[in-house]
C-alpha positions, 0 to 999 in steps of 0.5 A, a space after each residue: 585160595 589162601 595159605 591155610 586152604 593150601 596147607 589143608 589141601 596138601 595135608 589131606 593129600 599127604 595123609 592119604 599116602 599112609 600107611 607107608 612102609 620103608 622097603 629097606 627095614 620094613 618099618 610101617 608108618 601108620 600116619 603122617 605124624 608117625 612118619 614125621 616123628 620117625 624120619 628126618 627131612 632130606 633137602 628141599 621139597 621139589 615142585 618140578 612143574 613150577 620150577 619149569 614154569 609149567 603152572 598148568 601141566 597136562 602131564 604133571 611131573 609133580 612134587 616130591 619131598 624126601 625124608 630119611 628113615 631111621 635105617 638110612 633109606 630115603 623115602 618120598 611123599 609126592 603129589 602123585 594121584 592128586 586130581 589135576 584140577 586140584 593140582 592146577 589150583 595149588 600151582 596157580 596159588 603158588 605162582 601168585 605167591 612166589 611173585 608176591 613173596 619174591 621167593 622161588 617155588 622150591 622155597 615156597 613148597 619147603 615152607 609149606 612142608 615145614 608148616 604142615 609138619 609143625 601143624 601135625 606134630 603140635 596136635 595131641 596124640 590120638 588114643 591109638 597112637 599112645 599105645 607103645 608100638 613094636 617092631 619085630 618084638 623090639 621097641 618102636 625105634 627098632 631096638 631089640 627087646 630084652 630077654 627076661 635074663 637080660 632084664 634081670 641083669 
């Protein structure tokens, strides 16, 4: 595998986790792009198995990347549900790359997370994403909508 293949595999897995809803404010993220626009990364991505030197786990602890929703709640995207053989191929690539780049698994995974985010946000909007979204009658940012009398003022 090369880095582009790893990024593509990880991105497909992350995109499969949508739609996703914040359990605190009920904001729905319809896509990875929407999630990236409306959250802020929180800390490094964490590859638990790789950090423990377990490059072919039978019962993986997995990986997690955290982000804060605009309401302040912390949300997670994980490797949960990824087929074991795919996870092993990604971990094997990561093992080789961390040695070659002289970096830690956490630094490598955070780099890949950032690459995926940059890639997703650089793509043109799809037609359905150009429509203004509303949340409880407010804007996509969760701001209350103005009544007709407020708008006239």
